[in-house]
C-alpha positions as CSV (number, residue, x, y, z in Angstrom):
1,X,-180.9,-48.4,-125.2
2,X,-179.2,-45.5,-127.0
3,X,-179.6,-47.1,-130.4
4,X,-183.4,-46.9,-130.1
5,X,-183.5,-43.2,-129.6
6,X,-184.7,-41.0,-132.5
7,X,-182.0,-38.3,-132.7
8,X,-184.0,-36.5,-135.4
9,X,-186.9,-35.8,-133.1
10,X,-187.8,-32.1,-133.2
11,X,-190.6,-29.6,-132.4
12,X,-191.8,-26.7,-134.5
13,X,-191.8,-23.2,-133.0
14,X,-195.5,-23.2,-132.4
15,X,-195.5,-26.7,-130.8
16,X,-192.6,-25.6,-128.6
17,X,-194.3,-22.4,-127.5
18,X,-197.6,-24.1,-126.7
19,X,-195.9,-26.8,-124.6
20,X,-193.6,-24.5,-122.8
21,X,-196.5,-22.1,-121.8
22,X,-198.3,-25.0,-120.3
23,X,-195.3,-26.4,-118.5
24,X,-194.2,-23.0,-117.2
25,X,-197.4,-22.8,-115.3
26,X,-197.6,-26.4,-114.1
27,X,-194.0,-26.9,-112.9
28,X,-194.2,-24.0,-110.3
29,X,-197.5,-25.4,-109.0
30,X,-196.0,-28.8,-108.6
31,X,-192.9,-27.3,-106.9
32,X,-195.2,-25.7,-104.3
33,X,-197.2,-28.9,-103.8
34,X,-194.1,-30.9,-103.2
35,X,-192.8,-28.2,-100.8
36,X,-196.0,-28.2,-98.8
37,X,-196.0,-32.1,-98.7
38,X,-192.3,-32.1,-97.6
39,X,-191.2,-34.2,-100.5
40,X,-187.6,-33.7,-101.6
41,X,-186.6,-34.1,-105.3
42,X,-183.4,-34.8,-107.0
43,X,-182.8,-34.2,-110.7
44,X,-179.7,-35.7,-112.3
45,X,-178.3,-34.4,-115.6
46,X,-175.9,-36.6,-117.5
47,X,-175.1,-36.9,-121.2
48,X,-172.6,-35.9,-123.8
49,X,-170.3,-32.9,-123.8
50,X,-172.1,-30.1,-125.7
51,X,-175.5,-31.9,-125.5
52,X,-177.0,-28.7,-124.2
53,X,-177.3,-29.5,-120.5
54,X,-176.6,-26.0,-119.4
55,X,-179.0,-24.4,-121.9
56,X,-181.8,-26.8,-121.0
57,X,-181.2,-26.4,-117.3
58,X,-181.1,-22.6,-117.5
59,X,-184.4,-22.4,-119.3
60,X,-186.1,-25.1,-117.2
61,X,-185.5,-23.3,-113.9
62,X,-186.7,-19.9,-115.0
63,X,-190.3,-20.3,-113.8
64,X,-189.4,-22.0,-110.6
65,X,-188.9,-20.4,-107.1
66,X,-185.1,-20.1,-106.8
67,X,-185.5,-20.4,-103.0
68,X,-186.6,-24.0,-103.4
69,X,-183.8,-25.4,-105.5
70,X,-180.0,-25.6,-105.6
71,X,-177.8,-26.6,-108.5
72,X,-174.6,-28.6,-107.9
73,X,-171.9,-28.9,-110.5
74,X,-170.1,-32.1,-109.8
75,X,-166.5,-32.3,-110.9
76,X,-163.7,-34.8,-110.3
77,X,-163.1,-36.3,-106.9
78,X,-160.7,-34.2,-104.7
79,X,-157.9,-35.6,-102.5
80,X,-160.0,-34.7,-99.4
81,X,-163.0,-36.6,-100.7
82,X,-160.9,-39.7,-101.4
83,X,-160.2,-39.9,-97.6
84,X,-163.8,-40.9,-97.0
85,X,-166.3,-43.4,-98.6
86,X,-167.1,-42.5,-102.2
87,X,-170.8,-41.8,-101.7
88,X,-170.3,-39.4,-98.8
89,X,-169.9,-36.3,-100.9
90,X,-173.3,-36.8,-102.5
91,X,-175.1,-37.4,-99.2
92,X,-173.9,-34.0,-98.1
93,X,-175.5,-32.4,-101.1
94,X,-178.9,-34.1,-100.8
95,X,-181.9,-31.8,-100.7
96,X,-184.0,-31.2,-97.5
97,X,-187.7,-32.0,-97.4
98,X,-189.7,-29.9,-99.8
99,X,-186.7,-28.7,-101.7
100,X,-185.0,-29.7,-105.0
101,X,-181.4,-30.4,-105.8
102,X,-180.1,-30.5,-109.4
103,X,-176.9,-32.3,-110.1
104,X,-175.0,-31.4,-113.3
105,X,-173.2,-34.7,-113.4
106,X,-173.3,-36.9,-110.3
107,X,-172.1,-40.3,-109.0
108,X,-172.4,-41.5,-112.6
109,X,-169.4,-39.4,-113.7
110,X,-167.0,-41.9,-112.0
111,X,-168.5,-45.0,-113.5
112,X,-168.3,-43.7,-117.0
113,X,-164.6,-42.7,-116.8
114,X,-163.8,-45.9,-114.8
115,X,-165.3,-48.1,-117.6
116,X,-163.5,-46.3,-120.4
117,X,-160.1,-46.1,-118.6
118,X,-160.2,-49.8,-117.7
119,X,-161.5,-51.1,-121.0
120,X,-164.6,-52.9,-119.7
121,X,-166.5,-54.0,-116.6
122,X,-164.4,-54.6,-113.5
123,X,-165.1,-55.7,-109.9
124,X,-164.7,-52.0,-108.9
125,X,-167.2,-50.9,-111.5
126,X,-169.7,-53.5,-110.4
127,X,-169.2,-52.4,-106.8
128,X,-169.8,-48.8,-107.9
129,X,-173.1,-49.8,-109.7
130,X,-174.2,-51.5,-106.5
131,X,-173.5,-48.4,-104.4
132,X,-175.5,-46.3,-106.8
133,X,-178.5,-48.7,-106.7
134,X,-178.3,-48.8,-102.9
135,X,-178.2,-45.0,-102.7
136,X,-181.1,-44.4,-105.0
137,X,-183.2,-47.2,-103.4
138,X,-182.7,-45.8,-100.0
139,X,-183.6,-42.2,-101.1
140,X,-186.7,-43.2,-102.9
141,X,-187.8,-45.5,-100.1
142,X,-187.6,-42.4,-97.8
143,X,-189.9,-40.5,-100.3
144,X,-187.5,-38.6,-102.5
145,X,-188.3,-38.2,-106.2
146,X,-185.4,-39.0,-108.4
147,X,-185.4,-37.9,-112.1
148,X,-182.4,-39.0,-114.1
149,X,-181.9,-37.5,-117.6
150,X,-179.3,-38.5,-120.2
151,X,-179.0,-36.0,-123.0
152,X,-178.0,-37.8,-126.2
153,X,-176.5,-36.5,-129.4
154,X,-174.5,-38.2,-132.2
155,X,-170.7,-37.9,-132.6
156,X,-171.3,-35.9,-135.7
157,X,-173.5,-33.5,-133.9
158,X,-171.1,-33.1,-131.1
159,X,-168.3,-32.3,-133.5
160,X,-170.5,-29.7,-135.2
161,X,-171.2,-28.0,-131.8
162,X,-167.5,-28.1,-130.7
163,X,-166.6,-26.3,-134.0
164,X,-169.3,-23.7,-133.4
165,X,-168.0,-23.2,-129.8
166,X,-164.4,-22.8,-130.8
167,X,-165.3,-20.1,-133.3
168,X,-166.8,-18.0,-130.5
169,X,-164.3,-16.5,-128.0
170,X,-167.0,-16.5,-125.3
171,X,-167.5,-20.3,-125.5
172,X,-164.2,-21.6,-126.8
173,X,-163.0,-22.4,-123.3
174,X,-165.7,-25.1,-123.0
175,X,-163.9,-27.3,-125.6
176,X,-160.7,-28.3,-123.7
177,X,-158.3,-31.2,-123.8
178,X,-160.6,-33.5,-121.8
179,X,-163.6,-32.7,-124.1
180,X,-161.6,-33.4,-127.2
181,X,-160.3,-36.7,-125.7
182,X,-163.8,-37.9,-124.9
183,X,-164.9,-37.0,-128.4
184,X,-162.1,-39.0,-129.8
185,X,-163.2,-42.0,-127.8
186,X,-166.9,-41.4,-128.4
187,X,-167.5,-45.1,-129.2
188,X,-166.0,-46.2,-125.9
189,X,-168.0,-43.8,-124.0
190,X,-171.1,-44.8,-125.9
191,X,-170.6,-48.4,-124.8
192,X,-169.9,-47.3,-121.2
193,X,-173.1,-45.2,-121.2
194,X,-175.1,-48.2,-122.5
195,X,-173.7,-50.3,-119.6
196,X,-174.4,-47.5,-117.1
197,X,-178.0,-47.0,-118.3
198,X,-178.8,-50.7,-118.3
199,X,-177.3,-51.4,-114.9
200,X,-178.9,-48.4,-113.0
201,X,-182.3,-47.9,-114.6
202,X,-184.7,-49.2,-112.0
203,X,-188.4,-48.9,-111.3
204,X,-187.9,-46.4,-108.6
205,X,-185.2,-44.4,-110.4
206,X,-185.5,-44.9,-114.1
207,X,-183.4,-43.2,-116.8
208,X,-185.0,-41.0,-119.4
209,X,-182.9,-40.6,-122.5
210,X,-183.5,-37.3,-124.1
211,X,-182.8,-36.8,-127.9
212,X,-181.0,-33.5,-127.8
213,X,-180.2,-32.7,-131.5
214,X,-183.1,-30.3,-131.5
215,X,-182.8,-28.0,-128.5
216,X,-186.5,-27.2,-128.4
217,X,-187.4,-30.9,-128.3
218,X,-184.9,-31.6,-125.6
219,X,-186.2,-28.8,-123.3
220,X,-189.8,-29.9,-123.6
221,X,-188.9,-33.5,-123.1
222,X,-187.0,-32.7,-119.9
223,X,-189.8,-30.5,-118.6
224,X,-192.5,-33.0,-119.4
225,X,-190.5,-35.8,-117.6
226,X,-190.1,-33.6,-114.5
227,X,-193.8,-32.7,-114.6
228,X,-194.9,-36.3,-114.8
229,X,-192.5,-37.4,-112.0
230,X,-193.6,-34.6,-109.7
231,X,-197.3,-35.2,-110.5
232,X,-197.0,-38.8,-109.6
233,X,-195.2,-38.0,-106.3
234,X,-197.8,-35.4,-105.4
235,X,-200.7,-37.8,-106.2
236,X,-199.1,-40.5,-104.0
237,X,-198.8,-38.0,-101.2
238,X,-202.4,-37.0,-101.5
239,X,-203.5,-40.7,-101.4
240,X,-201.2,-41.6,-98.5
241,X,-199.2,-44.9,-98.0
242,X,-200.4,-47.9,-96.0
243,X,-198.2,-48.9,-93.1
244,X,-196.6,-52.3,-93.0
245,X,-197.9,-54.7,-90.3
246,X,-196.0,-54.8,-87.0
247,X,-194.0,-58.0,-86.6
248,X,-195.0,-60.5,-84.0
249,X,-193.3,-60.6,-80.6
250,X,-190.3,-62.9,-80.4
251,X,-189.8,-65.8,-78.0
252,X,-186.0,-66.2,-78.0
253,X,-183.2,-63.6,-78.0
254,X,-179.4,-63.4,-78.3
255,X,-179.6,-61.5,-75.0
256,X,-180.9,-64.7,-73.3
257,X,-177.5,-66.2,-73.6
258,X,-175.5,-63.4,-72.0
259,X,-173.7,-64.3,-68.7
260,X,-174.1,-61.1,-66.6
261,X,-172.2,-62.7,-63.6
262,X,-168.9,-62.2,-65.4
263,X,-166.7,-59.8,-63.4
264,X,-163.1,-58.6,-63.2
265,X,-161.2,-58.2,-59.9
266,X,-160.0,-54.6,-59.3
267,X,-156.3,-55.7,-59.2
268,X,-156.7,-57.4,-62.6
269,X,-158.4,-54.3,-64.0
270,X,-155.7,-52.0,-62.7
271,X,-153.0,-54.2,-64.3
272,X,-154.7,-54.8,-67.7
273,X,-156.3,-51.4,-68.3
274,X,-153.1,-49.4,-69.0
275,X,-151.7,-52.2,-71.2
276,X,-154.7,-52.1,-73.4
277,X,-154.9,-48.3,-73.5
278,X,-151.2,-48.2,-74.5
279,X,-151.7,-50.8,-77.2
280,X,-154.7,-48.9,-78.6
281,X,-152.6,-45.7,-78.7
282,X,-150.0,-47.5,-80.8
283,X,-152.7,-48.9,-83.1
284,X,-154.2,-45.4,-83.5
285,X,-150.9,-44.2,-84.9
286,X,-150.5,-47.3,-87.2
287,X,-154.0,-46.6,-88.5
288,X,-153.0,-43.0,-89.3
289,X,-149.9,-44.1,-91.2
290,X,-151.8,-46.8,-93.1
291,X,-154.9,-44.5,-93.6
292,X,-157.3,-47.0,-92.0
293,X,-160.5,-45.3,-90.6
294,X,-162.3,-46.7,-87.6
295,X,-165.9,-46.3,-86.5
296,X,-166.9,-47.5,-83.0
297,X,-170.6,-47.6,-82.1
298,X,-171.9,-47.7,-78.6
299,X,-175.5,-48.7,-77.9
300,X,-176.9,-50.1,-74.7
301,X,-179.4,-49.8,-71.9
302,X,-179.7,-46.5,-70.0
303,X,-177.1,-46.5,-67.2
304,X,-175.2,-49.4,-68.8
305,X,-172.0,-47.4,-68.5
306,X,-171.4,-46.1,-72.1
307,X,-169.9,-42.8,-71.0
308,X,-167.4,-44.3,-68.6
309,X,-166.5,-46.9,-71.1
310,X,-165.8,-44.3,-73.8
311,X,-163.7,-42.3,-71.4
312,X,-161.4,-45.3,-70.7
313,X,-161.3,-46.2,-74.4
314,X,-160.1,-42.7,-75.4
315,X,-157.9,-41.8,-72.3
316,X,-154.6,-42.5,-73.9
317,X,-155.5,-41.6,-77.5
318,X,-154.1,-38.6,-79.4
319,X,-157.1,-36.2,-79.4
320,X,-156.1,-34.9,-82.8
321,X,-157.0,-38.2,-84.3
322,X,-160.4,-39.1,-82.8
323,X,-163.8,-37.6,-82.2
324,X,-166.7,-38.7,-80.0
325,X,-170.1,-37.9,-81.5
326,X,-173.0,-37.9,-79.0
327,X,-176.2,-38.7,-80.8
328,X,-179.5,-37.3,-79.5
329,X,-182.9,-36.9,-81.2
330,X,-182.5,-35.2,-84.7
331,X,-183.0,-31.5,-84.7
332,X,-183.3,-28.7,-87.2
333,X,-181.7,-29.5,-90.5
334,X,-181.2,-33.2,-89.5
335,X,-185.0,-33.7,-89.3
336,X,-185.4,-32.6,-92.9
337,X,-183.1,-35.2,-94.4
338,X,-182.8,-39.0,-94.6
339,X,-182.0,-40.4,-91.1
340,X,-178.6,-41.6,-92.3
341,X,-177.6,-38.1,-93.6
342,X,-176.2,-36.8,-90.4
343,X,-174.1,-40.0,-89.9
344,X,-172.6,-39.8,-93.4
345,X,-171.5,-36.2,-92.4
346,X,-169.8,-37.4,-89.2
347,X,-167.8,-40.3,-90.7
348,X,-164.0,-40.1,-90.0
349,X,-161.6,-39.5,-92.8
350,X,-159.0,-42.2,-93.6
351,X,-156.6,-42.7,-90.6
352,X,-159.0,-41.3,-88.0
353,X,-161.3,-42.7,-85.4
354,X,-164.9,-41.7,-84.7
355,X,-166.8,-43.0,-81.7
356,X,-170.6,-42.7,-81.8
357,X,-172.4,-42.5,-78.4
358,X,-175.6,-43.9,-79.8
359,X,-176.0,-44.0,-83.6
360,X,-178.1,-44.8,-86.6
361,X,-179.6,-47.6,-84.7
362,X,-182.0,-45.2,-83.1
363,X,-184.2,-45.8,-86.1
364,X,-184.8,-49.4,-85.0
365,X,-184.8,-48.7,-81.3
366,X,-186.2,-45.5,-79.9
367,X,-187.9,-44.4,-83.2
368,X,-189.5,-47.9,-83.4
369,X,-190.6,-48.0,-79.7
370,X,-191.9,-44.4,-79.6
371,X,-193.5,-44.7,-83.0
372,X,-191.5,-41.8,-84.4
373,X,-191.0,-44.0,-87.4
374,X,-193.7,-46.0,-89.1
375,X,-193.3,-49.8,-89.2
376,X,-192.6,-49.7,-93.0
377,X,-189.7,-47.3,-92.3
378,X,-188.0,-49.0,-89.4
379,X,-188.5,-52.4,-90.9
380,X,-186.6,-51.5,-94.1
381,X,-183.9,-49.7,-92.0
382,X,-182.3,-53.1,-91.2
383,X,-181.5,-53.5,-94.9
384,X,-180.4,-49.8,-95.2
385,X,-178.1,-50.0,-92.2
386,X,-176.5,-53.2,-93.5
387,X,-176.0,-51.5,-96.9
388,X,-174.5,-48.4,-95.2
389,X,-172.1,-50.5,-93.1
390,X,-171.1,-52.6,-96.1
391,X,-170.0,-49.5,-97.9
392,X,-167.9,-48.4,-94.9
393,X,-166.3,-51.8,-94.8
394,X,-165.7,-51.8,-98.6
395,X,-163.9,-48.5,-98.2
396,X,-161.6,-50.2,-95.7
397,X,-163.2,-48.8,-92.5
398,X,-163.1,-50.9,-89.3
399,X,-166.6,-51.0,-87.9
400,X,-166.9,-52.0,-84.3
401,X,-170.4,-52.2,-82.6
402,X,-171.1,-52.7,-78.9
403,X,-174.4,-53.4,-77.1
404,X,-173.7,-52.8,-73.4
405,X,-176.0,-55.2,-71.6
406,X,-177.2,-55.1,-68.0
407,X,-180.0,-56.7,-66.1
408,X,-183.2,-54.9,-65.2
409,X,-182.3,-55.2,-61.6
410,X,-178.8,-53.7,-62.1
411,X,-180.4,-50.8,-64.0
412,X,-182.7,-50.1,-61.1
413,X,-179.8,-50.1,-58.6
414,X,-177.9,-47.6,-60.8
415,X,-180.9,-45.4,-61.2
416,X,-181.4,-45.2,-57.4
417,X,-177.7,-44.6,-56.9
418,X,-177.8,-41.7,-59.3
419,X,-180.8,-40.2,-57.6
420,X,-179.1,-40.3,-54.2
421,X,-175.7,-39.0,-55.3
422,X,-175.5,-35.2,-55.7
423,X,-172.7,-35.7,-58.3
424,X,-174.8,-38.1,-60.5
425,X,-178.4,-36.6,-60.2
426,X,-178.0,-34.9,-63.5
427,X,-177.6,-38.3,-65.2
428,X,-181.2,-39.5,-64.3
429,X,-184.2,-38.0,-65.9
430,X,-187.9,-38.7,-66.1
431,X,-187.3,-40.1,-69.6
432,X,-185.0,-42.7,-68.2
433,X,-187.8,-43.9,-65.9
434,X,-190.3,-43.9,-68.7
435,X,-187.9,-45.9,-70.9
436,X,-187.5,-48.4,-68.1
437,X,-191.3,-49.0,-68.1
438,X,-190.9,-50.2,-71.7
439,X,-188.1,-52.6,-71.0
440,X,-189.8,-55.5,-72.6
441,X,-190.5,-53.5,-75.8
442,X,-186.8,-52.5,-76.0
443,X,-185.8,-56.1,-75.3
444,X,-187.6,-57.2,-78.4
445,X,-186.3,-54.3,-80.5
446,X,-182.7,-54.9,-79.4
447,X,-183.0,-58.6,-80.1
448,X,-184.3,-57.9,-83.6
449,X,-181.6,-55.3,-84.2
450,X,-178.7,-57.7,-83.2
451,X,-180.1,-60.6,-85.3
452,X,-180.9,-58.4,-88.4
453,X,-177.7,-56.3,-88.5
454,X,-174.9,-58.5,-87.2
455,X,-172.8,-59.2,-90.3
456,X,-169.4,-60.6,-91.1
457,X,-168.0,-57.1,-91.8
458,X,-169.8,-55.3,-89.0
459,X,-170.7,-57.8,-86.2
460,X,-172.3,-56.9,-82.9
461,X,-170.4,-57.5,-79.7
462,X,-172.7,-57.9,-76.7
463,X,-170.8,-56.7,-73.7
464,X,-171.6,-58.1,-70.3
465,X,-171.8,-54.8,-68.4
466,X,-173.3,-55.6,-64.9
467,X,-169.6,-55.3,-63.9
468,X,-168.2,-52.1,-65.3
469,X,-164.6,-53.1,-64.9
470,X,-165.2,-56.3,-67.0
471,X,-167.1,-54.2,-69.6
472,X,-164.3,-51.7,-70.0
473,X,-161.6,-54.3,-70.5
474,X,-163.8,-56.2,-73.0
475,X,-164.5,-53.3,-75.2
476,X,-160.8,-52.3,-75.3
477,X,-159.8,-55.9,-76.1
478,X,-162.4,-56.1,-79.0
479,X,-161.3,-52.8,-80.5
480,X,-157.6,-53.6,-80.4
481,X,-158.3,-57.1,-81.9
482,X,-160.4,-55.7,-84.7
483,X,-157.9,-53.0,-85.6
484,X,-155.0,-55.4,-85.5
485,X,-156.8,-57.8,-87.8
486,X,-157.5,-55.0,-90.3
487,X,-153.9,-53.8,-90.3
488,X,-152.5,-57.3,-90.6
489,X,-154.7,-57.9,-93.6
490,X,-153.1,-54.9,-95.3
491,X,-149.6,-56.4,-94.7
492,X,-150.4,-59.7,-96.3
493,X,-148.6,-60.4,-99.6
494,X,-150.8,-59.8,-102.7
């Protein structure tokens, strides 16, 4: 791709002035239009050292409203960031609806250095490319505009600019040991850049290679690329997007095969519960030592016993090493980002446990049933959730997912019990009764969810929860077994 670029491309002063006057008017208009339409945009700057990214970026942003964009200078990965899945740091920096984020370097910085340091494509590198493609696909599916710019100069031009910088005390600091090393290995980085551009240029997030020998040409090229991308997004918003058709109702369900008569005698429960809780406490400390993170997801019918189950699960754990995250409807800043954004923020660091009381599955449950999400959105969420959980598993995270299942009759009994008990009345709301009226709709949605998102690395466990004692023991047993399996895998000989 890079060999096809005309590095001699340039603009005269008059051409530059005419183009910039037009773009300086159009870009702020488009910024306002995207803001009003609630469309987020992400601009990624990559390219050679001394290619002029800073100069182009500084001039490009002058006519824009500074309240509507934020620039992030991405450096190397810190020790703290290495304690979590690699894409998490970028999720935290994503723009809210109607705003713009500019990344000076990005997730591409890692794949370039990885390729050069290892001398060619590796399994890790291929996995990194896949994570990048997944991220960009998910963001553009949600409506984000992604513009990726690679500023290209020759090795000779880079050497000329380095010499010019070193001769000026104000800019000499920009040419350090790392910059000189990358210049020395220009050919290796050239090959790595070719690989990166080829692997990650897609229809929804294409690369634009910018000839940057002539600074005037580079600036206009970047501004025109942004203008075109924003224009297309604004046009699409004005036209609207058709909804995907709703899927047909199902006839069979994995829930049909659940035996809700299973129960545990109280004497067995009293004997087994402390054993399992003690074992989980030991495993928590082993996870900390081996830096194994654990995510436990609780979903289930209203009144299925999630709260009591979580209390028994955490009773003997060291509170410094776990967190319970209750998930309600998104509010404030959460509503202005991709629905997975708030869950990336809440992930545990290596060696810690996070328990989600409801989770990202709200997109395919309540948001589907209540039509908060359009069919096209919740239908693609199955793929996005599988991709999300695959990244967690790839990082070494243990992902345990429970659906607490009770019968409709048992739910009614518990609802009435809550209404009659002064200590439990706070647990029952009008929304609970309204959700119960849509039991059949939820049955279909839950069945689809389990079938579409139960994977080898993150399987669903359906918990027979008509008997609370049985349900509590089962979840503890499953969690301890899954953690043991992960720890044992680490101890296997290479």
